[in-house]
N, C-alpha and C positions, 0 to 999 in steps of 0.2 A: 813360694809361700806354702807351708804345709803344717801338718801336725805329726809329732813323733812320740813313740812309746817304746819302752824297753823293760824287760824283766830278766834279771841276772839271778838265777836260782842257785843257792849254795847247798841246799839240801833237797827238799822235795821238788821233783820236776814233773810229776804226773799230769798236772793241769796247765803246764806252761803254755802250750800252743793255744788252748781254748781261751785262757785268760788274756793272752796277748791279742787274739782276734777280737774279743769282747771290748778290751780297752781301746783298740785301734778304731773300732766302729764309733766310739763316743766322740771321736775327732772328725766326724764326717763333714761338719760345716767348714772346718779348716782346710779340708782337702776333698772336695766333691768330685774331682776328676779321676780318682783312682786310689786304690789302697792295696797294700800287701804286707805280709808278715814273713820274716825269715827266722827259722829256728835252727840252731846249731848246738846240740847237746843241752847244756844248761843255760843257754841264752836265747831269748827271743827279741827281735827288733821289728817294730811296726812303723808304717808310714802311710799317711794320707796326703794326697797330692792335689795342690791347686796349681795347674800348669800355667807358667808364665814365660819362662825361658826354655826354649826347645820343647815344644808341647808334644813332641812325638814320644812313643813308648821307650825310645832310647834313653830318655831322661828319667825313667821310672826308678823308684827306690823301694826297698833297700837296694843299694848299688854296691857292686863288688869291684875291687881292684883287678887289673888285668891278670895278675898272678893268683887271684883268689884268696889272698891272705887277709885283706882288709875289707870290712863292710861298713858302709856309712848310712845313717839316716840323718837328714838335714832339713831344717826349717829356716827359711830366710832367703836372702839374695846376696850374692857377691858381685858388686857392680864393676869391679876391675878384673873380672876373671879372664877376659880376653887378653888384657895386657900381661897378666901373670902367665897365661898359657904361652904367649908368644915370646916372652922374655926369659922365663925360668924353666920351661920344660924343654928337654932335649928333643931332637928330631925323632928318636925312637919312642919317647914317651908320648909325643903328639900323635905318632902313627898308631899308638894303642888306643887312642880315644875313639869311642863309638858314638859319641853324641856331641852336640854343641851346647851342653848344659854347664852351668857354673858348678854344679855338684861334682861332676866328674873331674873337673880341673882341681877343685878343692881336695878331692880324694887322692888324685895323682900326686899333687904337691905333698900331701901328708905322708905318702909312702916313702918319700925321700927326705923331707925336711922335718917330719914329726911336728912337735909343738911350735917350732919356729914359724910354721905356716900361719898360725893365728895372727901374728904381728903384721903379716902382709895383706890381710884381707880388708877390703873397703866394702862395708855393707853392714847388714844386721843378720845375726844367725844364732841358732841353738842347734847343736849337732852332737851326735854320738858316733864314735868310730871304734869298731871291734877288731882286735888282732887275734885271729884264731890260732896263731903259733904260740902266743904267750898267754892266751885267755885274758888279755888286758882290755878293759873298756875305758875309753876316754870320752868325757863330756866336756863341752866348751860352750861359752856364752859370749855374745858380742860385748863390746867395750862399755856400752851405756845401758844394756839390759832391755833393748827394744823388743827382743823375742824372749818369751818366758821359758824356763826350764826348771821343773820341780823334781825332787827326788825323795825317796824314802829308803831308809836302811835299817835292817834288823840282822840278827844272827843267821837268818835263813835266806834272806832275799834282799836284793837291791833293785828298786823300781824307779824309773824316771819317766817323765812325760811332759807334754806341752800344757796340759791342763789338769786341774785337780780331779775332775770327773774321770779322766783316764786312769789316774792312780787308784782311785776307789774301785773302778771296774777290774783293775789288775790285782786287787786283794789287799790294799792298804787298810789297816784297822781304822774304824770310824771312832776315834778317841779324841776328845777335845784337848787342846793346849790351853788350859784355863788362864795361864799367865798372860796370854795375848789378848784375852777378851777386853779387859779395861783399856788396853792400848787401842784396840779397834774402836771402842766407844769414844776415845779422845780424838782420833784422827779421821774416823770414818773409813779406814782401811787398815790392813795389817802391813807394817813396814817389812820389807825384805831384808834379810833372807828368811824371816820367820813366816809361819802360817798358823792358822787356827786349828790345824790337825796335828796332834802329837806325833813327832817323828818326821814330819814333812817339812822340808826346807826348799829354798830356791838357790840354785847355783848363782854365785855373785857375778855381777857384770865384770868383764875383763879377767875372768878366772877360767881355768880348766881343772877337771878332776880326773883322777886315775882310780879305777876300781879293779882290783885283782883279788879274787877270793874275798876274804873278810877285811882286806886292807883297802882303805879309802883315804886318799890324800888330795889336797887341793893346792893350787899354785896360781899366783897372779901373773898374767902376761902383759897386763896394762893397768895403770893406775892414773886416774885424772888428778892433777894437783894444780894449785895456784902457783903460777910461775912468775914470782916477783922479780926474778933476775932479768926478765924480758920487758919489764914495764917501760924502759927507755928505748926499746928497739925501734919504735915507730913514732913519728910525730902524729898528731891527730889526723892531718890531711893524708899522710901516707897510710895510716891504718884504714881509713875509709876506702882508699883505692884497693888495698889488699883484701879487705872484706868483700868487695864487689867481685873481685877475681875468684876468691875462694868459694863464694856462694854460687857463682856462675858455673864453676867446675863441679860443685856438689850437685847442682840441679841437672847438669848435663849427664853426669854419671847415672842419675836416677831415672833417666828417660829410657833406658834400655828395657825393651819388652817385646815379646812376640804376640801379645794380646792387647786389646784396646786399653789406653791409658789416658787419664785426665788429671784434674787438680781441684781440690777444694778451694773456694774463693769466698771468704767470709766478709770481706770488706775491711778487715784489719790490716795492719802493716805487714805482718809476717807472711800471711798467705798471699798478699798482693805482691810482695817481693818475689816469692817463689813463682807465681804466674808470670810476672814480668820477665823473669829470666828464662823460664821454660818456653815462652813464646818466641825467644830468640832462636831456639833449636827445633821447634815443632810447628809445622803449619797446621792450622785448624785445631788448635788445642781445645779440648773439651773442658769446661769449668762448671762447677756446681756450687750453688748457694742455697741456704735455707732462709726463707722469709717467715716472719711471725705475724700473721694477719690479725691475730687477736691482741697484739701488743706492739704498737708502732714504735714505742720507745726503744725496744730491743731489736728492731728490724734494721739491719745494715745493708740490705740488698741494693739500695741506691748507690752506696759506695762500691760494692762489688761490681755493679753494672758499669760504673765509670772506668774501672780497671779493665773489665771485659771489652768495653768499647774501644779503649785506647789500644789494646793489643789484639783486637779482632778475634777473640776467642769464640768458640761455639758454646754459648752460655745457657745454662738451665737453672731456673729458680724453682725450688720446691716450696710452695707457699703453704704453711702449716698453721692449723689452729690448735687451741688447747686440747680439743678432743683427739687430735692426731697423736699428741704425746700421751694422753691418758690411755688410749687404746693399746699402746705398746708397752705399758708398764709391766704387764705379766710376761711378755716376751723377754724383756730385760731380766726380770727376776728369775725366770726359768733357765736362762743361760748362765747366770752367775753361779759358780760352783764353790766359791769361798766368799764369805761376806765382804762386800765392796759397796760402799754407800755414797759415792759421789753421784749425785742426782743428774749431773750433766751427761752421764752415760746415756740417758734416754735420748736426747737430741743427736748424740753421736751414733747411736744405734739406728735411728731413723734416717739420718743423712747417709750412713753406710748402706742401708737397705735400698734406698732410692737410687743412689749413685751406682750401685752394683748392677742395676738394670741397663746401664749404659757402658760401663767400663769394668775392668777387673783390677786395675791398679789406679790409685789416686795419690798425688803428691799433696803434702800438707805443710802448714807452718809450725807444727808442734816442735817444742824445744826452744823457740826463740825467747820466750819470757824467762825461762830458767837460766839460759846461757847469757842473756844480755840485760837482765833486770827489767822485766816488764810488768810486774805485778804491783798492785796498790800497796801491798805489805812491804815491797822494796822501797817505794817512795816514803812510806811511814818510817822505816828503819833509817833511811838516809836523813830524814828530818830529825829524828831522835838524836842522831849523832852530831847534828849541827848545833844543838842547844838553842839558846835564845829566848826571847820574851814569849813568843807564841807557845813554845813547849811548856814554859812555866805556867802560862794561863790554863792550858789544857790539863796539866797535871793537877793544878790547884782546884780545878772544877770536877775532880773525880767523884765527890759525893753527889753532885748534881747529875752527872752522866749516869751514875748508878741508879738513880730514881726515875729518870726519864725512860719512856718505852724505847727499846732498841731491838730492831730486827731488820732483816733484808726486805721486808714486805713493801716498803715504799722509800722514797728518797730521803724524807726527813728522819724517819726512825733508823734508816741505815746510817745516816750521818751521826746520830746519837750513839749507835752501836760502835762506829769507828772511833769516835771520841772516847768512849768507855774503854775500848780495847787499847787505845794509845795510852791513856792514863794508867791503866793496869800495867802495861809493858814498861812504862817509865820507872816503875819501882823494881824492875828486875835487871839481872845481868844480861848482856847481849845474847848469851847462849840460852838462858831460860826464857828470854823474851821471844827468841826464834821459835822455840818449841810451843810456847803459848799461842803465838800467831799462826802457827801451822796447824793448831788444833781447833776443833769445834767445841770440845768440852774440857774443863779442867780435870786433873786427876781425881779430885775430891768428888766432883759431880759424876764422873764416869763410875767410880767405885760405888757411889751411892745408888746407882741404878741396879746393882747386883744384889741378890739375896744373901743372907748371912751364910748360907751353905756354900754358895759360890765364892764368897769372899774368903772363907776358910781354906779354899783350895789354891789361893793366889799368894805367891811370894812377892810381897810389896817391894822388896829390895831389887828383885829381878825387873819389875816394872819400871822402877826409877832408873835403873841402869840402861834401859833401852833409850830413854830420853838422853841420857849422858852420852851414849854411843853415837847418836846422830848429831849432837851439838858440841862435842868435845873440841872440834876445830875452830869454833867461833870465839875469837878473843876480844872482838869489839874494835880491833885496830885496822883490819882490812876488810872492806865490803865484799870482796871476792870470796871470802870465807862463807858468807851467807849464801852466795850463789852455788858454791860447791856443796853445801849442805842441801840445797834444793835439788841438785842433781842426784844426790845419794838417797834422798827421802821422797820429796814431792814428785819429781819427774819420774823416778823409777817405779814407785809403788802406787802412785795415783794416776798421773797423766798417761804414762806409757801402758800401764795395766788397763786403763779405761779404753784407750784407742785399740789396743790389741784385742781385748775381749769383744768389744762391740763391732769392730770391723770383721773379725774372724767369725763371729756369729752369722755374718752375712757373706762370707767367702770373698771379702774384699781386702786387697793388700794396700797398706798405707806406707808411704815413703816420706821421710822427713829430712830434707836437706840441711836444716839447721843443726841436725845431730850428726852431720858428717864429721869424722874424726879430725880432719884438718881445720874445719871451722871451729870446733869446740876447743881444740888445742890452742889455736890462735886467740880465741876469746879469753881464755884463762891466763894469757900473757899480757892482757891489756889492763891498765890502771882503772880504778873506779870511775874517775871523772870522764872517761871515754864512754861509759855506759849509762851513767845516771847523774843528774844534777838537780837543782831546784826547779827546773823547767821541764825537763824531758826524762822519761824512762826509755830504755833501749835507744839511748841518744845516738850512738854510732850507726845503728841500723837505720834509724829515721834519717839521719843526715847523709849517709852514704848513698841512699836510694831516693833522695829528694827529687832528683831530676828524672827518675824513672817512673814516679807515681803521680797521680793527679793531686793537685794542691788541696783538694777537699778532704783528703784522708788525714791531713795534719791538723794539729791543734783542736782535737775533739776528744772527749773522754773515752776511755776504754769501757765499752758497754757490757760485753759478755752477754750471758742470758741466764735468767733466773727461772727455773721451773716453778710453776704455781702450785707447789706442794701444799701450802697452807690452805688454799681454797679447796683443793681436791680432798684433803684429809677432813675438812669440815663438812664436805658435801658428798661427792661421788664415792670416796673411798672410806667414809666413816664406818660403814658396816664391816669392811675388811679389818679395820682397826679394832672396833669395839666388840664385834661378834666373833672374830676369828683370831687373828695373829696376836693381838694384844688384849684379848678378852680376859677379864679377871679370872675366869675359870681355867683357861689354858695356861696363863702365866703362873697361877698357883700350882697346877698339876706339873708343869714343866720344871719348876724350881730353880731356874737360872736367874731370873730377875726379881727385884724387890717389888712386890705387888703394889704396895702403897706408893712407891716412887713412880711406877708406871701409871697408876691412876691419877696421881698429881700432874704428871706430864700431859695426860689426855685432857684433864680439866684446864690446864694452862692453854692448851691448843684451842679450846673453845672460848677462852676469856677474851677480854678487850685488849689485853697486853700479852700476846702469845710469845713474844721474844723470838728465839730461834728454836722453839720447841718442835716445829715441823721437821727441822734438820735431824734432831735427835730421834724423833719418831721414825723418820725414814731409815736411819741406821738400825733401829730395832725391827722394823718391818723386814728389811733385807735379811737380818740375822734369823728372824723367826721363819721366814719362808725357806731359807737354806736349812734350818734345823729340821723342819718338817720333811723336806725333800731328801735330805742326806743323812740325818742323824737320828731321827725319831724311830724307835723300835729297832 
């Protein structure tokens, strides 16, 4: 696990090495164990290393092929590298290896197989390989976008890196992509491949890019699709057996490490499955949970403890209060280098920080909800498609739900909120409903938060087309289309971004067996009824592992965790809002947001019916902090 940076200068090269070193240093958290920069004429490649496989200096990067032609910088892990080394490399090629690292096997394979190499890799990765004979630079990203890879292109330079802050240090212009601001205010994040900086994009998952002079091309080596032709391949019982086998292999592969390794254990089904399987292959597995001592409703540590006891893991519970979360808000804000307002990043940051004191690698259950239909919105969409009297009653009650207080603040108002959103969604097509349920704000509300000056900079047609891009495959006929949209939108740009940013801020590598390519491929060849019905979400996961997990984990609601933003904003953080980031004076001077809309939002926050104003205010705080740190002046 590492951070990478590269500068391919087409014209001016005088400050190439200096900028590359500066950019590389911004990735220190990603790679605290070492760093280096390679400069060759018009190209600089930088790397920061978090040593996990072959921790010796033989695994250091940038790494060169035996003949000196190719140079690689690589962020990620290739879990099947030993198999690839033994099966595909010749005796002569194996004798050339100077390390026991996955990076060197990757590079050696590329020298012979070129782009065909990418299809063979099991793992997650973002890499750049330079051919000094042809001056061709190749960038590649893993199938599902677990590892980030950003790039910027102009007539003079091509810059890429693992994080936005590295690109900025390398000289990328600090110019807003105004069209993406209303989308950010809708979703609380910027959907990939876009960014909030003009000219900066993300390499798409499953793609590689070729850069040679001013020529830049991209090509897919993998595309995830719904495989309806395989729906009849397995009976339900056969599919359960197959899933256990695939998950067991996915977990086994992800246990490879030359440094301490453990697993997150939340008490939910997904992380419990991962721990149950990992315990088969690892003695004294270390597991880690977060307990919420100020809110027993959200505390799932008793369920985590049941799993830990069953599999005799070395279990650690971090018992946290609201003040613990509050104290880390500025750490989270300071690490974010592009506005990202999923507030659950805060507990992920803290869990990663505390876990890193014990291990360098942690397995997690990430991806299970998107792949196998585990969210409440999936249950709502399933119910919507069934029709019936209950749906009619909820739709008819739309005017009532509109008037009642609705927010996530407590169980009753959250129920009103869900009824309101369900009734709203009932009036929409399946595609439009998906976008609305994936959003925190409607397009109208998001646009209304912006000043007239900002609105004049925005191409409304472009904004609409982004929603169309991510929902075009949802016909309303096959539920797997919704899950595929989640993979391309929510998983990629929210969940994986959150986990990568917050874990890398603390130099911790996270591995997600549910995102193994064989598991995901299998899942998208299963019919809807194997995943969700009127009783169960993630049906096949729950049923396949029922004998592996304590009975108490079943038949209980998915709790999640809600950061108490509303209370904080009304009390401890009110000065940050009213006197600083969202003060009337600053908002007026800045000119980005509608002053009266922001003032109304602050008034709603203080009212007896705050709704979800705190979620929108959090998105504004994140943006304002980023603006002051990276854009102001």
